[in-house]
N, C-alpha and C positions, 0 to 999 in steps of 0.2 A: 417632670422629675423622674418618672419611671424610665423614659427614653434616655435621659442623661445617665442613669445608673447602668442601664443595659450597655450603652456605649462605653462607659468606663470599664465594665466587666470584660467586654470584648477586647479592649485595648490591653488590659492586664493579661488576658489569655494569650494574645499575640506576643506580648513581651516575654511571657513565661516559656512559650514554645521556642522563641528565638534563643533564649538562654540555654534550653535543653539540647536543641539540635542544630543551632547555628542559623545561617540565613534561611529565609523562607524558601520553600521549593519553587522552582519554576513551574508554571502552570500553562497549559494550552489555553488560548483565549476562547472561552465559551460564551462570552457576552457580546461578541461583535455583532452589530446589526446585520440582519439577514439581507442578502443581495440576491437578485434574480440570477439564474444560471446563464452563463455567457458562452456562446459557441461561434467560431468563425469557420466557414467552409472555404478551403483554398483549392481552386481548380486550375489544373494545367490546361492551357489553351495553346500550347506550342504546335508546330506544324505536324508532328506525328499523330495528333489527335484526329487527323483526317482519315486514318486507316479504318477500313470497313471490315472488322473482324469480330464484332460482337453481335451475334444474332443477325448477321448480314447488314448491319447498320454501322455508321461511323461512330467512333468512340465519343466524339463531342455530342452527337445527337442523343446517345444513350445517357450521357452525363446530364444534359439539359433536361431530359424527361425526369430523371431521378431527382434533380433539384426541384422541379415544379411540384412533384408529389410530396417531397419532404416539406416544402414551404406550406403546402395546403394542410399537412398534418401537424404542423409545428404547434406545441403547447403555447398558449397565450402568454404565459409568464416567462418564456425563454427569450433572451435577447440574442439575435442572430446577425452576423455580418458575413459578407462574401468578398473574397479577394481572389484575383486572377493573376496568372503569370504567363508571359509569352503571348499576350492577347492583342497588342497594338503595333509592334514594330515588325514590318515585313522585310527589312533590308538585311544586308550581309555584314554590317558593322557589329562585330561581336560585343565590343565594349558597350555600345549603345543598347544592343539587344538584351544584354545581361542585366540591364537596369529596368527591364520591362515588367513591372508588377504594379497593380493598382487595386485599391479597395473600391468596388463598384456598389456595395451596399454597406453603410456604416453599421457598427454593432449597436443594436438597440431594438426596441419593439418593432416587429416586422410589418412593413407595408407590403402585403402579399402581391399586389398588382405591380408595384414598382420593382420588387425583387425578381419576379418572373420575367418582366419586360427587360430588365438589365441582363439576365442570363440568356434570353432568347436571341439577343443581337450578337452574341459571341461567335467568332469565326477563328479556327486554328490559324496561327500566324507565325510565331517566331521561336525564340530560344526557350530554355528551361531553367530559369534561375530559382531553383527550389530553396536553396539556403537563404537567399535574400528575402524571398517571399515568407519563409517561416519567421525570420527575425522581424519583418514588418507586421506579420499577423499578431505576434506577441505584443507589439506596441499598440496595435489596434484594440486588443482586449484590455490593455491597461493592467493596473494592479488592483488588488482588493483582498478581502478576507476570505473569499470563497474560490472554489476550483473553477478554472477556465479550460476550455477544450478547443483544440484545433483539429479539424478533419481535413487531411490532405488527400486529394484525388489526383493521381498522375499516372501516365503510361510510360514514362521514361526516366532515365538517370539524369541527374543534374549535369547540364552542359556548360555551366558557367563558373564552377568552383575555381578559386575561392570566392565566397566562403563555402567550405564543404558543409552540406546540410547536416551530416551526422555531428560534426563539431559544433554547429549552431545549436542543435538539440541539446548537446551536453552543456553548452554555455548557458542555455535557458534553464536547464535543470539545476545548474550550479548556483543560480541566483537565489534559490531558496523559495521561489514562488510556486504555487500549486498550479502548474501548467502542464496539461496532458496533450500529447500529439498522437492521434490515431491516423494510420496510413492505409490507403486503399490503392492497390495496384491493378491497372487495367490491361497490362501486357504480361504474358508468361515469359519474362526475361529474368535470369538468375541474378545479374548485376543489380537490376532494379529492385528485386526482392531483397537482396542483402542490404541495400541502402535504406529501403523503407523499414526493414526490420531494425536496423541500427537506430534510426530516428525514433521509432516507437519505443524501443527498449530504454533509450536514454531518458525518456520522460514518463515511463510507466504506462505507455499507451499500448495499442494493439495494431497488428498488421493483418490485412485480409486481401486475398486475391479475388477480384470480382470478374467473373467470366461471362456474365449475362446481365441483362438489364434488371431483371428481378433481384439478382444477388446484390447489385450495386444499390438499388433503391432500398431494399430491406436493410442492408448494413448501415447506410447513412441514417435511416430513421432510428435504428437501434442506438447508434452512437450519439445522436442528438438527444434521444430520450435518456441515455445514460448520463448526460450532463446534469440531470436533476439528481441522480443517485450520488454523484460525486460533488454535489453542491454542499461542501462541508467547509468548516473553518480550516484555514491553512495551518499545517503543523508548525509548532514553535521550533525555531532554529536553535539548536544547542551545539556545543562543541565538547565531545568527550575528551578525557585526558588519558595519560599513560599509567596513572596510579589512582587508587581510590581516594586517597586523602585530598587530592586537589580536584576531584570530579565534581561536576555541577549537581546540585541537589534538585531532584525532580519530584513533582507531585503527579496525580492522575492526569493523563492527557496523551496527546500524540506529538512526537518530536521527530525532527529530521536532522540528519548529520551526514558527513562524508567519511568513508573509511578506506584507507589504502590497502593494497594487497598484503595479506598475512599480518594485518595489524590487530592490536587489542585496544578497544576503547572502553573507558570506565565511566560509570554514572552512579550516583547515590540516590537511594529512595528511603524515606522514613516509613516504617511500618509499625503501627500501634498494636498492642495486645487486642486480640479479637478480630484483627483484620487479616485478610489473605491477599498477598501480592500476586497479581497476574500480569505477566509481561510477555511481549512477543516482539520479534524483530524481523524485518524483511530487508534483504539486500538486493538491489536491482543490478543485474549484470549489463551495464550499458556499453560494453566493449568486449572484443573477443577474448575468451579465457580458455585454458586447457580443459579437457573433458571432466576430469575428476575434481570435485568441489565439495565444500561443506561450510556450514555456518553454525557456530556454537554460541549459545546464550547461557551464561552462568550467573547464579546468585551466590555471592560470597560474603562471609562475615568480615568485619573490619580487621579481625586478627588473622585473616587469610584462609580460614576454614571454608571449604566449599559446602554450600547448603543444598543446592539442587542444580541440575543442568538440563537444557533442552538442546537437541542437535538435529540438523537435517543435512543429509549427504546424498550424493548421487554421482552419476557419470553420464556424460552426454550433454547435449545442448539444453539450456534452460534460460529463462529470462529473469526469474525472481526465485530466491531461496529464502525460506522462512523457518524460524524456530520459536518455541515458546516454553514457558515454565510457570509454575505456581508454587507459592510458599507461604505458610502461615506463621505469624509471630508467636503463636501460643494460644491455648484455649483460655477463655475467660471463665471466672467462677460462674456456677450455674445460676446464681441469683443476680448476675449482672450480664444479661444477654446482649447488650448493645454492641454492635460491631464497629461503631465509629465514635469513640469517646470524644467529648468536646475538648476544645483547647484549654478550657479552664480546669480540667482534672489534672491530677498529679501523675497520670500514666505517662511513662517515658517511652519514646519511640525507639525501635531497634533500627539502626542504620544498616541497610542492605546494599552491597555494592553489586551493580549489574555490569557484567563484562560481555561485550560483543566481540567475537573473534571470527575470522574467516580463513578458510584454506583455499584460496584461489591463486592461480598462477597465470600471468598474462602470456598470451601468445607472442611470438617474436614480432617486434615492431610496434606492439601495442603501447599506447601512452599510459602511464601509471598515475598521472596527476591531471585533474583533481581526483580524489578518492571516489569510490563507487557510492551511489545514493543509498542511504540507510534510513529506514523509518522505524522508530521505536514507539511501542504503545505500552503505557503503564496504567493499570487500573487497580482499585482497592475494593474488595467485597467482603462480606462477612465470612469469617473463617469456617471451613467445612471439614473438620477432622473425620477420618474414617471411623465407621462404627466399631465399637469395642466388641471383641469376641466373647462368647459366654465364659464366665469365670468358673472353672472347675475346681478351684482351690490350688494350694501349693504344698510342697513338702509331704509330711506324714498324712495329711488329710487327703491329698491326691492319691497317694499310694494305697490307702485303705479303700478309697472309692474304686480304684481300678481292680483291686483284689476281689472285692465283693461282686463287682460286675462280672469278672471272669468266672467266679464260682457259680453264680446264677446262670450264666450262659452255658457252662458245662453241664450243670444239673438238668437244665431244660433240654439240652441236646441228648443226654443219656436217656431221659424218659421217653422222648420222641422216638429214639432208635429202638428201644425195647418194645414199644407199642407196635412199631412197623414190623419187627421180626416176628412177634407173636401173631400178628394178623396174617403175615405171609405164610407161616407154617400151617395155620388153620385152613388156608386155601389149598 
């Protein structure tokens, strides 16, 4: 009976909330079952990996040693896969060579002996189909509720485009899944660096140039370990609008969207009395833009009044630009300190419009569609108003207080001066 009454009360509260603020806010999925971290290492085994310019050793031997050490140090809960490209076809038929990518260790709990044996037999052979290997690696990792990571190790530019690896990375990012591609470059080549930077930036990953065996091993270990840090629920995909009235209603959580150049995207958030809205936005620059840039996040009332804003601006190359803000709906009475009133109370939420704007300009020839990746974080905490200043009074009371203080200060100053003069004359 008690359970029935509680359920009825909860349903009444939900209905009341819907009447006051409209449809229920979208929420990031926080109840998704936990999955193990998943990582796939993608290794370039093309002919150029025979070069002996890393500590006097061939690039492939350095990569094999790094793989062995990473496999030995791999956390038991991490699921690892290994894919290679350019490892089997030695001929000159480019069409056939550009299909040369295989998964030699499936994603799953690692059999260390099997993994090391598979890597030890690799010999530099063919072409460099990076784009195809990335697309295949994403399929290897599959879909799920948690972040997945690809670590790409290569010494050369893709020799098989299309598909262009940078476009593949943008394609994977546009699918709305939490897939991060980190890139490691083994050759000091500017074209290779630019390509690997583009792949990493498109998916929120990192680029590193590895010029020694220790650097390569240490960085791969770090990225594999980081897979556990990014082992989070995938942000909920939302679509902002051009006006507040039609904007999606959001609750606390993490959301992903896409925003075009110089666009304004609107979202709505209900904030109850005693709550403080904290919001932040990050825009990833997954394509070349002009040096001057800015991101603006504003909280706006439904009547158009700006409540507060956060902005980040700069000049020069950057991968991610972020801004944040905080705003309180108002202080609660002192005898009601709860920051989160239940849905059964009569407290009415204030609808706050969040507006994400950007000041980016594409470089000539840069594609403008799809929009740039946007990650919006919304949180609610107890409001924290600034402490009040001491109350000295107002009007006549304040004037009298200042007058008396001035007289006392003047009297004290006169007495001290007369004492000092009298003492000085005696000397």
